[in-house]
C-alpha positions in Angstrom: -5.7 15.4 -5.6 -6.0 18.0 -2.7 -3.0 17.1 -0.1 -4.6 19.4 2.5 -8.1 17.6 2.6 -6.1 14.1 2.5 -3.9 15.4 5.5 -7.2 16.4 7.4 -9.0 13.1 6.6 -5.9 11.0 7.9 -5.6 13.3 11.0 -9.3 12.9 11.9 -8.9 9.2 11.5 -6.0 8.9 13.8 -7.9 10.7 16.4 -11.1 8.4 15.7 -13.5 11.3 15.4 -15.3 11.4 12.2 -18.6 11.6 10.9 -20.0 8.7 8.7 -21.1 10.8 5.9 -17.9 12.9 5.5 -15.8 9.6 5.6 -17.7 8.2 2.9 -17.4 11.4 0.9 -13.7 11.4 1.4 -13.5 7.7 0.2 -15.1 8.5 -3.0 -12.9 11.8 -3.6 -9.5 11.0 -2.2 -6.8 8.9 -4.0 -6.1 5.9 -1.5 -2.4 5.7 -2.4 -2.0 9.5 -1.0 -3.7 8.5 2.1 -1.6 5.7 2.6 1.5 7.8 2.1 0.2 10.6 4.5 -0.7 7.9 7.0 2.9 6.3 7.0 4.3 9.8 7.4 2.0 10.7 10.2 2.8 7.4 12.0 6.7 8.0 11.5 6.2 11.4 12.9 4.3 10.1 16.1 6.6 7.2 16.7 9.7 9.5 16.5 8.0 12.0 18.7 7.4 9.4 21.2 11.0 8.1 20.9 12.3 11.6 21.5 10.0 12.3 24.4 11.3 9.1 26.0 14.8 10.1 25.6 14.1 13.4 27.0 12.3 12.0 30.0 15.0 9.6 30.6 17.8 11.9 30.4 
């Protein structure tokens, strides 16, 4: 399992820019549970960043 490749695949998916061939290749090579774990961490960081930004702006 390559965690760097998993993070890259999830990051590109968040942005929405991904070639179909690369996406299909990743689906065959990456562990689905690792993708879910990395995605959950990414969402938590994104939401935490938004909460921090709103708190800073509202101060």
